[in-house]
C-alpha positions in Angstrom: 17.1 -20.3 -15.9 14.7 -17.7 -17.8 11.7 -15.7 -16.3 9.5 -16.8 -18.8 8.0 -20.3 -19.4 7.3 -21.5 -23.1 4.2 -23.5 -23.9 4.8 -25.4 -27.1 3.1 -27.4 -29.3 4.5 -28.8 -32.5 3.4 -32.5 -33.8 6.4 -33.2 -35.7 8.8 -35.4 -33.5 12.3 -34.5 -34.8 11.0 -30.6 -35.0 9.6 -30.8 -31.4 12.7 -32.1 -30.0 15.0 -29.4 -32.1 12.9 -26.4 -30.3 12.9 -28.3 -27.0 16.2 -28.5 -27.3 17.1 -25.1 -28.3 14.8 -23.5 -26.1 15.9 -25.1 -23.5 19.6 -24.6 -23.8 19.0 -20.9 -24.1 17.4 -21.3 -20.1 13.4 -21.5 -21.3 11.4 -23.7 -18.9 9.2 -25.6 -21.8 6.1 -27.6 -21.6 6.2 -29.6 -24.6 3.3 -30.9 -26.4 2.7 -33.4 -29.9 -1.3 -34.0 -29.1 -2.8 -30.7 -29.7 -5.7 -32.5 -28.0 -3.8 -33.5 -25.1 -2.1 -29.6 -25.3 -5.8 -27.9 -24.8 -6.6 -30.0 -21.7 -3.1 -28.6 -20.0 -3.7 -24.8 -20.8 -5.6 -24.1 -17.3 -3.3 -26.6 -15.2 0.4 -25.0 -16.4 1.4 -21.3 -16.7 3.4 -19.6 -19.4 4.1 -16.1 -21.2 5.1 -17.5 -24.8 3.2 -19.8 -27.0 4.7 -21.7 -29.8 2.4 -23.5 -32.1 2.5 -24.8 -35.5 -0.2 -23.5 -37.5 -0.8 -27.2 -39.2 -3.4 -28.8 -37.0 -5.1 -31.9 -38.3 -8.3 -32.3 -37.1 -8.3 -29.3 -34.4 -9.0 -26.3 -34.5 -6.0 -24.0 -34.6 -8.4 -20.6 -33.6 -10.2 -22.6 -30.9 -6.8 -23.3 -29.1 -5.8 -19.4 -29.6 -8.7 -18.2 -28.5 -8.5 -20.8 -25.2 -4.8 -19.2 -24.7 -5.8 -15.7 -24.8 -9.1 -16.6 -22.4 -6.5 -18.1 -19.7 -3.8 -15.7 -20.3 -4.8 -13.0 -21.8 -1.1 -11.4 -21.9 0.0 -14.6 -23.5 2.8 -13.4 -26.6 2.1 -16.0 -29.5 4.7 -17.4 -32.1 3.5 -19.2 -35.0 4.9 -21.7 -37.4 3.7 -22.3 -40.8 4.6 -23.0 -44.1 2.9 -21.0 -46.8 0.4 -19.3 -45.6 -2.4 -17.7 -47.9 -3.3 -14.6 -47.3 -6.9 -14.9 -45.1 -4.5 -17.2 -43.0 -2.2 -14.1 -42.5 -5.3 -12.1 -42.1 -6.7 -14.3 -39.2 -3.2 -14.6 -37.8 -3.1 -10.8 -37.3 -6.5 -10.6 -35.9 -4.9 -12.8 -33.0 -2.9 -10.3 -32.2 0.4 -12.3 -32.5 3.7 -11.4 -31.9 5.6 -13.1 -34.7 5.4 -15.5 -37.4 7.9 -17.9 -38.4 7.9 -19.3 -42.0 9.6 -22.4 -42.4 12.6 -23.4 -42.8 13.2 -21.4 -39.5 17.3 -20.3 -38.9 18.2 -19.6 -35.2 18.4 -15.7 -36.1 15.5 -15.9 -36.5 14.0 -17.6 -33.8 16.1 -15.2 -31.4 14.6 -12.2 -33.1 10.8 -13.9 -32.8 11.5 -14.9 -29.0 12.7 -11.1 -28.3 9.6 -9.5 -29.3 7.4 -12.2 -27.7 9.3 -11.1 -24.9 9.3 -7.6 -25.3 5.2 -8.1 -26.1 4.8 -9.5 -23.1 6.6 -7.0 -21.4 4.1 -4.3 -22.7 0.8 -6.4 -22.0 1.7 -6.5 -18.5 2.9 -2.7 -18.5 -0.5 -2.2 -19.7 -2.5 -4.1 -17.8 -0.6 -3.1 -14.5 -1.2 0.9 -16.0 -4.7 0.3 -16.0 -5.4 -1.6 -12.9 -3.6 1.3 -11.5 -5.8 3.7 -13.2 -9.4 1.7 -12.2 -8.2 1.9 -8.7 -7.5 5.6 -8.9 -11.1 6.1 -10.2 -12.6 3.4 -7.7 -10.7 5.9 -5.3 -12.4 8.9 -6.5 -15.6 7.6 -6.1 -15.1 6.5 -2.6 -14.1 10.4 -1.7 -16.5 11.8 -3.3 -19.7 9.6 -2.1 -17.8 10.1 1.4 -17.9 13.3 1.2 -21.4 13.6 0.6 -22.0 11.2 3.2 -19.4 12.6 5.8 -20.3 16.7 5.5 -22.6 16.1 8.3 -20.4 14.3 10.7 -17.8 16.7 9.9 -19.0 20.0 10.8 -15.6 21.6 10.4 -14.9 21.0 7.2 -17.7 23.3 6.5 -16.9 26.2 8.4 -16.7 29.5 6.7 -13.1 31.6 7.0 -15.3 34.1 9.2 -15.7 31.3 11.6 -12.0 30.2 11.3 -11.0 33.7 12.5 -13.8 33.2 15.9 -12.2 29.7 16.7 -8.8 31.1 16.7 -9.9 33.7 18.6 -11.1 30.7 21.0 -7.4 29.0 20.5 -5.9 32.4 21.3 -7.9 33.3 24.5 -6.8 29.6 26.0 -3.2 30.5 25.4 -3.1 33.5 26.3 -5.0 32.8 30.1 -2.8 29.4 30.4 0.1 31.5 30.1 -1.0 33.9 32.6 -1.8 31.0 35.0 2.0 29.7 34.4 3.4 33.0 35.0 1.2 33.7 38.1 2.2 30.6 39.6 4.8 31.5 42.3 5.8 28.0 43.4 6.5 26.2 40.2 5.0 22.5 40.1 6.2 20.0 37.7 3.0 18.3 36.9 1.2 22.2 36.2 4.1 22.8 33.9 3.5 20.2 32.2 0.0 20.1 32.0 0.1 23.9 30.7 3.2 22.7 28.2 0.4 19.7 26.9 -2.2 23.0 26.5 0.4 24.8 24.3 0.8 21.5 22.6 -3.0 21.1 21.8 -3.9 24.9 21.1 -1.2 24.1 18.3 -2.6 20.8 17.1 -6.4 21.8 16.9 -5.3 25.2 14.8 -3.3 22.6 12.6 -6.2 20.1 12.4 -8.6 23.2 11.6 -6.6 24.1 8.6 -6.2 20.9 7.4 -10.2 19.8 7.6 -10.4 23.4 5.3 -7.7 22.4 3.1 -5.6 25.3 3.5 -3.0 24.1 5.6 0.9 24.9 4.8 3.6 22.3 4.9 5.3 22.2 8.4 8.4 20.3 8.8 10.2 20.4 12.1 12.9 18.5 13.8 11.9 16.3 17.2 12.9 13.7 19.2 10.5 10.7 18.2 10.6 9.8 21.8 9.8 13.1 23.5 7.1 13.1 20.6 5.6 9.8 22.2 5.6 10.6 25.7 4.2 14.0 24.9 1.3 12.4 22.9 0.8 9.5 25.9 0.3 12.4 28.1 -2.4 14.2 26.0 -4.5 10.7 26.1 -3.6 9.5 29.8 -6.6 10.6 31.4 -9.1 9.0 29.1 -7.0 5.6 28.9 -7.0 5.5 32.8 -10.8 6.0 32.8 -10.7 3.2 30.8 -8.7 1.2 32.4 -5.7 1.2 30.1 -2.6 0.4 30.9 0.8 2.1 28.8 4.0 0.3 28.6 6.4 2.1 26.9 9.6 0.4 25.1 12.3 2.2 23.1 15.2 1.6 21.8 18.7 2.9 23.8 19.0 5.1 20.5 16.0 6.7 19.0 16.0 8.5 16.0 15.4 12.2 15.3 13.1 13.0 12.8 12.6 15.9 10.4 8.3 15.9 9.7 5.2 17.4 10.8 5.1 16.4 13.8 1.4 17.6 14.3 0.6 15.0 11.2 2.5 12.2 13.1 0.5 13.0 15.9 -3.0 13.1 14.2 -1.9 9.6 13.0 -0.9 8.0 16.7 -3.8 9.5 18.6 -6.0 8.2 16.0 -4.6 4.6 16.4 -4.6 4.6 20.3 -8.1 5.6 20.1 -9.3 3.1 18.0 -7.0 0.8 20.7 -9.4 1.9 23.4 -12.0 0.9 21.7 -11.3 -2.2 21.3 -10.4 -2.7 25.0 -13.7 -1.8 26.6 -13.2 -3.6 29.1 -9.7 -2.3 30.2 -6.5 -3.7 28.8 -3.0 -3.1 27.8 -1.2 -0.7 25.1 1.9 -1.2 24.5 3.9 1.5 22.7 7.6 0.6 21.3 9.7 2.9 19.6 13.2 1.7 17.6 15.4 2.3 14.7 14.8 -0.7 11.9 17.7 -0.9 8.9 17.5 -2.6 5.4 19.7 -3.2 3.3 20.9 0.5 2.6 17.7 1.9 3.9 16.9 3.4 7.2 13.9 3.4 8.9 12.1 4.9 12.4 9.6 2.2 13.9 5.9 3.0 16.3 5.2 0.1 16.9 1.0 0.4 18.6 -0.1 -2.6 20.1 -2.8 -3.5 22.2 -4.6 -6.7 24.0 -8.6 -6.1 22.5 -11.0 -8.0 20.2 -9.3 -7.9 17.4 -9.6 -7.7 13.8 -11.6 -10.2 11.8 -10.2 -11.7 8.4 -12.9 -9.5 6.5 -11.9 -6.1 8.6 -8.6 -6.6 7.8 -9.1 -6.5 3.9 -10.9 -3.3 4.2 -9.3 -1.6 7.2 -8.2 1.4 5.1 -10.1 1.7 2.9 -12.3 4.8 2.6 -15.9 4.2 4.2 -15.0 1.4 5.9 -16.1 1.2 9.7 -17.6 -1.1 12.2 -18.7 1.9 14.4 -22.5 2.7 14.8 -21.0 6.5 14.9 -17.7 6.1 12.8 -17.3 8.1 9.4 -14.4 5.4 8.1 -12.0 8.4 7.6 -9.4 8.3 10.3 -7.0 5.0 9.0 -7.9 6.0 5.9 -6.4 9.4 6.2 -3.8 8.0 8.2 -2.7 5.9 5.8 -2.4 9.1 3.0 -0.7 11.2 5.8 2.0 8.3 6.2 2.6 7.7 2.6 2.7 11.4 1.7 5.6 11.1 4.7 7.3 8.4 2.5 6.4 6.1 4.8 4.1 2.9 5.4 1.2 1.6 7.8 0.7 -1.9 8.3 -1.3 -4.0 11.0 -1.7 -7.7 12.3 -4.2 -9.2 14.7 -5.8 -12.1 16.0 -9.1 -11.8 17.1 -9.9 -11.8 20.5 -6.1 -11.5 21.3 -5.2 -7.8 19.8 -4.0 -6.2 17.5 -0.8 -3.9 16.3 0.5 -1.0 13.8 3.1 -0.5 12.8 4.0 3.0 11.0 7.7 3.1 9.4 9.4 6.2 8.5 12.3 6.8 6.3 15.3 7.8 7.6 17.0 10.0 4.8 19.8 12.3 4.8 18.5 14.8 6.9 16.6 12.6 9.3 19.4 10.0 9.7 22.5 11.8 10.5 21.1 13.1 13.8 20.3 10.4 16.5 18.7 11.5 19.8 20.2 8.9 23.0 17.8 8.1 25.6 18.8 8.2 29.1 
């Protein structure tokens, strides 16, 4: 069965039956009409990509019919059947940008050629519409970004730092780092908890440094190999005191085999922290945060998946539609860029981010990262 449907309007019964038999034999679904008034009333009730119309429609305006088809299905390719068109009539056909004009009597080779042209024209029209839509989306996104930069500049003071201020900020991070290392070496009897929190301080310093550079647009691409389980554990440990104060219980669920990744872990951590803090705000009275990590195989492609679910207030249907748009926020102090940037980061890694939510029951974010040759061959086994 062909993927393109045909609208056929031919008042002559024998010719209509001949066309119908040939087209169906070629595998085209066909909507066949003898009466132009009847066909006109059905245009909005059916869906087709190619229209074959006889030029002789006694008492009915052929131009009006073509205009209606173009209005309802602007991508449709139109084939005109005619006997001996005059010059003015041919010009009118061209004005409607028809795909082909078939002069009677028509042979099979001419019909096949006309159908090929009609299909090609429909595909070309569809591609042009797709490119136009992408251009409009890119234009809208650029305009939203420009508005966001103006509206959020005051809320993002780090973005306005000069390079001299960056130097001062790095001095502060260096002081913290040196002091943490001094404390670590000065402790005689090592404590597992103390060692863990000192390591968290070092990791947080690296993340703060990377975030500062990204806000200023001067970051360099940085990739490293890391175990996804360890990455999630460390991220949760960084946020654990805040989550505990909010009465939030964290449940972790890892597959027996958790993949290693090779990418910028600081960017991925930025995404994960943003989602978790949003979940914390959605669970104002406490609740449960569930983190799942697993491998997902689809056909020949392999993925690492991080699911972050909460038992909070959920997201409305209108909120779901706008969730990843720039400037969209439901928070009084929000700037509407957190999830927008998170989506851009994950897509930049070749992955995707999606969400499912039920009002008053909670939300679940799903971060999917592709496992290519570099990331899919080595697996960290959880013991």
